[in-house]
C-alpha positions in Angstrom: -1.2 -1.8 17.5 -1.1 -0.9 13.6 -3.7 0.6 13.0 -6.1 0.3 10.1 -4.4 -2.3 7.4 -5.3 -2.0 3.7 -4.7 -5.5 2.0 -4.0 -5.2 -1.7 -2.3 -6.7 -4.4 0.6 -5.4 -6.6 0.2 -4.7 -10.3 3.0 -3.0 -11.3 6.7 -1.6 -9.6 7.6 -2.8 -6.2 6.7 -1.1 -2.6 9.2 -0.6 0.3 8.7 -0.4 3.9 8.9 3.3 4.1 8.4 4.4 1.0 6.3 7.5 0.2 3.3 6.7 -2.2 0.3 8.8 -4.0 -2.9 7.9 -2.5 -5.5 8.2 -4.7 -8.7 8.6 -3.2 -12.2 7.5 -4.3 -13.2 11.1 -4.4 -10.7 12.2 -7.1 -7.7 14.0 -4.3 -4.4 12.6 -4.6 -2.3 13.2 -1.3 1.3 11.7 -0.6 1.9 9.4 2.4 4.3 6.9 3.7 3.9 3.4 4.3 4.8 2.8 8.0 4.5 -1.2 7.7 4.6 -4.0 5.2 3.1 -7.4 6.1 3.6 -9.5 2.8 1.0 -12.4 2.9 2.8 -16.0 3.1 0.1 -18.6 2.5 -2.5 -18.0 5.4 0.3 -16.0 7.4 1.3 -12.5 7.1 4.7 -11.8 8.0 6.6 -8.3 8.4 8.8 -7.6 4.8 11.0 -4.9 3.4 9.9 -5.2 -0.4 7.0 -6.6 -2.1 6.7 -6.8 -6.1 3.9 -7.3 -8.7 1.4 -10.4 -7.9 2.0 -10.0 -4.2 -0.5 -9.9 -1.9 0.0 -7.3 1.1 -1.1 -5.4 4.2 0.1 -1.8 4.9 -0.5 0.4 7.7 0.3 4.2 7.7 -3.2 5.4 6.1 -5.7 5.5 8.5 -8.8 6.6 6.5 -8.0 4.3 3.5 -10.9 2.6 2.3 -11.7 -0.3 -0.5 -11.4 0.9 -4.5 -8.7 3.4 -3.6 -5.1 3.5 -5.5 -2.0 3.5 -4.1 0.6 4.7 -7.2 4.1 6.5 -8.2 4.1 10.0 -6.3 6.1 11.1 -9.7 3.3 9.8 -11.8 0.0 8.8 -10.0 -2.5 6.5 -12.6 -4.9 4.6 -11.1 
């Protein structure tokens, strides 16, 4: 059981399993969270992966309260 999955498209940079990212919430709060699982979309299936890049559609686990409209960004330079 992975918990809540967030579906997202990567616009720039790379996303890695185990990476720490800045979670930019809709209320303006920014928290650092860790990606515990990365599932890469391949056709109609999701397959576990280690790294995803720009244009990839992925599902991530590890953020239990994430909702629609929130952003994941570089923790050193969080830009929505």
